[in-house]
C-alpha positions in Angstrom: -20.8 8.0 -10.5 -23.8 6.2 -9.0 -23.9 4.1 -5.8 -23.8 0.7 -7.5 -20.6 1.7 -9.3 -19.2 3.0 -6.1 -19.9 -0.4 -4.4 -18.4 -2.3 -7.2 -15.2 -0.2 -7.1 -15.2 -0.5 -3.3 -15.1 -4.3 -3.7 -12.3 -4.1 -6.3 -10.3 -1.8 -4.1 -10.8 -3.9 -1.0 -9.6 -7.1 -2.8 -6.7 -5.6 -4.7 -5.3 -3.1 -2.2 -3.7 -5.8 -0.1 -3.3 -8.6 -2.6 -0.2 -7.9 -4.7 -2.1 -7.3 -7.9 -2.2 -3.4 -7.9 -5.4 -1.7 -6.7 -4.7 1.4 -8.7 -4.2 -0.6 -11.9 -7.5 -2.4 -11.4 -9.3 0.8 -10.5 -8.0 2.4 -13.7 -9.1 -0.6 -15.7 -12.6 -0.7 -14.2 -13.1 3.0 -14.4 -12.5 2.7 -18.1 -14.8 -0.2 -18.5 -17.5 1.7 -16.6 -17.1 4.7 -18.9 -15.2 7.1 -16.6 -12.8 8.8 -19.1 -11.1 11.0 -16.6 -9.3 9.6 -13.5 -11.5 9.7 -10.4 -8.6 10.6 -8.2 -10.6 11.9 -5.2 -12.8 8.8 -5.3 -9.7 6.6 -5.4 -8.4 8.3 -2.2 -11.8 7.7 -0.5 -11.5 4.0 -1.3 -7.9 3.9 0.0 -9.1 5.6 3.2 -11.5 2.6 3.6 -8.7 0.1 3.3 -6.6 2.3 5.6 -9.3 1.7 8.3 -8.9 -2.0 7.6 -5.1 -1.7 8.2 -5.7 0.1 11.5 -8.2 -2.5 12.7 -6.0 -5.5 11.7 -2.8 -4.0 13.3 -4.6 -2.2 16.2 -2.5 -4.1 18.8 0.7 -3.0 17.0 -0.4 0.6 16.8 -1.4 0.7 20.4 2.0 -0.8 21.4 3.8 1.7 19.2 2.1 4.6 21.0 2.6 3.2 24.5 6.3 2.2 24.0 7.2 5.4 22.2 5.7 7.4 25.1 7.5 5.3 27.7 10.8 5.6 25.8 10.5 9.4 25.5 9.7 9.7 29.2 12.7 7.5 30.0 14.9 9.7 27.9 13.7 12.9 29.5 14.3 11.4 33.0 17.7 10.2 31.8 16.8 6.6 32.8 17.8 5.3 29.4 19.7 6.3 26.3 19.2 6.1 22.5 21.5 3.1 22.5 18.9 1.1 24.4 16.2 1.7 21.7 16.4 -2.0 20.9 14.6 -2.7 24.2 11.6 -0.9 22.7 10.9 -2.8 19.4 7.5 -1.1 18.8 9.0 2.4 19.3 11.7 1.5 16.9 9.1 0.4 14.4 7.4 3.8 14.6 10.8 5.4 14.0 11.4 3.4 10.9 7.9 4.1 9.6 8.6 7.8 9.9 12.0 7.3 8.2 10.4 5.3 5.4 7.7 8.0 4.9 10.4 10.6 3.9 11.3 9.1 0.5 7.6 8.3 -0.2 6.6 11.9 0.5 9.4 13.2 -1.6 8.5 11.1 -4.6 4.8 11.9 -4.2 5.3 15.7 -4.0 7.9 16.1 -6.7 6.5 13.7 -9.2 2.8 14.1 -8.5 1.7 15.5 -11.9 3.5 13.1 -14.2 2.5 10.1 -12.1 -1.1 11.2 -12.0 -1.1 11.5 -15.8 -0.3 7.8 -16.1 -3.7 7.0 -14.6 -5.3 7.7 -17.9 -3.2 5.1 -19.8 -4.4 1.5 -20.0 -1.1 0.6 -21.8 0.9 1.7 -18.8 -1.3 -0.3 -16.4 -0.9 -3.5 -18.5 2.9 -3.2 -18.8 3.3 -2.4 -15.1 1.2 -5.4 -14.1 3.7 -7.5 -16.0 6.5 -5.9 -13.9 4.5 -6.6 -10.7 4.3 -10.2 -11.7 8.1 -10.5 -11.8 8.4 -8.6 -8.5 6.1 -11.0 -6.6 7.8 -14.0 -8.3 11.1 -12.9 -6.8 9.5 -13.5 -3.3 9.8 -17.2 -4.0 13.6 -17.1 -4.0 13.7 -14.6 -1.1 11.3 -16.8 0.9 13.7 -19.7 0.5 16.3 -17.7 2.5 13.8 -17.7 5.4 15.4 -14.7 7.1 14.3 -14.1 10.7 15.4 -10.5 11.0 12.7 -8.5 12.9 14.4 -5.1 13.2 13.9 -2.9 10.1 16.9 -0.6 10.2 17.7 2.6 8.4 18.6 1.3 4.9 15.6 -1.1 4.7 13.2 1.6 5.8 14.5 4.0 3.2 14.4 1.4 0.4 10.9 0.3 1.3 9.8 3.9 1.4 11.3 4.4 -2.1 9.5 1.3 -3.3 6.2 2.6 -1.9 6.7 5.9 -3.7 7.4 4.2 -7.0 4.2 2.1 -6.5 2.2 5.3 -7.2 2.5 4.2 -10.8 -0.8 2.4 -11.7 -0.1 -1.3 -12.2 2.7 -1.5 -9.7 1.5 -3.2 -6.5 2.3 -1.2 -3.4 2.0 -4.2 -1.1 3.9 -6.6 -3.4 6.8 -4.2 -4.1 7.2 -3.1 -0.5 7.0 -6.6 1.0 9.5 -8.0 -1.5 11.8 -5.0 -1.0 11.8 -5.7 2.8 12.5 -9.3 2.2 15.4 -8.4 0.0 16.9 -6.6 3.0 16.7 -9.8 5.0 13.5 -9.0 6.9 11.4 -12.0 7.9 8.3 -12.4 5.8 5.9 -11.3 8.6 8.1 -8.3 9.6 8.3 -7.1 5.9 4.5 -7.4 5.6 3.9 -5.6 8.9 6.2 -2.8 8.0 4.7 -2.5 4.6 1.2 -2.0 5.9 2.1 0.3 8.8 4.1 2.4 6.3 1.0 2.8 4.2 -0.9 4.7 7.0 1.0 8.0 6.8 1.3 7.7 3.0 -2.5 7.4 2.6 -3.3 10.2 5.0 -0.8 12.5 3.2 -2.1 11.6 -0.2 -5.7 12.3 0.9 -4.7 15.7 2.5 -2.9 16.8 -0.7 -5.8 15.7 -2.9 -8.5 17.3 -0.8 -6.6 20.6 -0.8 -6.3 20.6 -4.6 -9.7 19.3 -5.5 -12.0 19.9 -2.6 -15.1 17.8 -1.7 -18.6 18.5 -2.9 -21.7 17.5 -0.9 -23.0 15.7 -3.9 -20.0 13.3 -3.7 -20.5 12.3 -0.1 -23.1 9.5 -0.5 -21.0 7.9 -3.3 -17.8 8.2 -1.4 -19.3 6.8 1.8 -20.6 3.7 0.0 -17.2 3.0 -1.6 -15.4 3.7 1.7 -17.5 1.3 3.7 -17.4 -1.5 1.2 -13.6 -1.2 0.7 -13.0 -1.3 4.4 -15.0 -4.5 5.0 -13.7 -6.3 2.0 -10.2 -5.0 2.6 -10.1 -6.4 6.1 -11.0 -9.9 4.8 -8.4 -9.6 2.0 -5.7 -8.5 4.5 -6.3 -11.6 6.6 -6.0 -13.8 3.6 -2.7 -12.1 2.4 -1.0 -12.2 5.8 -1.7 -15.9 5.9 -0.2 -16.4 2.5 2.9 -14.3 3.4 3.6 -16.4 6.5 3.5 -19.5 4.3 5.8 -17.9 1.6 3.1 -18.1 -1.1 3.2 -14.5 -2.3 4.5 -15.6 -5.7 1.2 -17.4 -6.4 -0.1 -14.0 -7.7 2.5 -13.7 -10.5 0.5 -15.7 -13.1 -2.6 -13.6 -12.5 -0.6 -10.3 -12.9 0.9 -11.5 -16.2 -2.5 -12.7 -17.5 -4.3 -9.5 -16.7 -1.4 -7.4 -17.9 -1.3 -9.1 -21.3 -5.0 -8.9 -21.6 -5.0 -5.2 -20.9 -2.1 -4.6 -23.4 -4.0 -6.6 -26.1 -7.1 -4.4 -25.8 -5.3 -1.2 -25.3 -3.4 -1.7 -28.6 -6.6 -2.6 -30.4 -8.4 0.6 -29.4 
């Protein structure tokens, strides 16, 4: 892969990672169009690391508060100045707890179903069908937005359900952001809380996936310039896309992406059956 292809895929990753249109699905599509017959899994992770940086920058205040509050809460517990029942007084520490809880089912799905799920990255037909599914998922947000829930505490069952949704979104064509945000809204979380939890939950998942892939594939020196270009572009474009998406989520406009998912999904299925 040359630098220009890396930059192009970095732009695609940055735009599609946060918009609910499936970054993995679009990467599989463009890799096929550019002539990469085998899935570039290590390169995909490099691109995801770039968008991970975008998440950390966008939610830097939340991450800082989570660290500070969790430290303060643990110190208070050790000094017996507070109890576990008072965890509601530490909302950012609670958010960190639910992120860790949600990571458990994601990790389980990723480890146990890694090989069969990775095999799907070579199938355009799967990508097309799953994009149709993603369209219906984001369309459901319209009805859920009408409920206008104001719940800001994630809770055990919502954390586990969103973690499962994130694990299933490994399938190319299923939008991670779309499925996890809609799942959170289905558990009565406010739109903004569901989106915040979705993207904070992506941090350990991305780091874990990168660690597993680096261990199995390794990293050659020849790949570094290409990976660096894709990483930088996906980070910059991803930060802009994340700002756009959060604004749309607050307004309850997530379902606007449904027609796009259906159109691209049908187009991919049409060409996959012809080849």
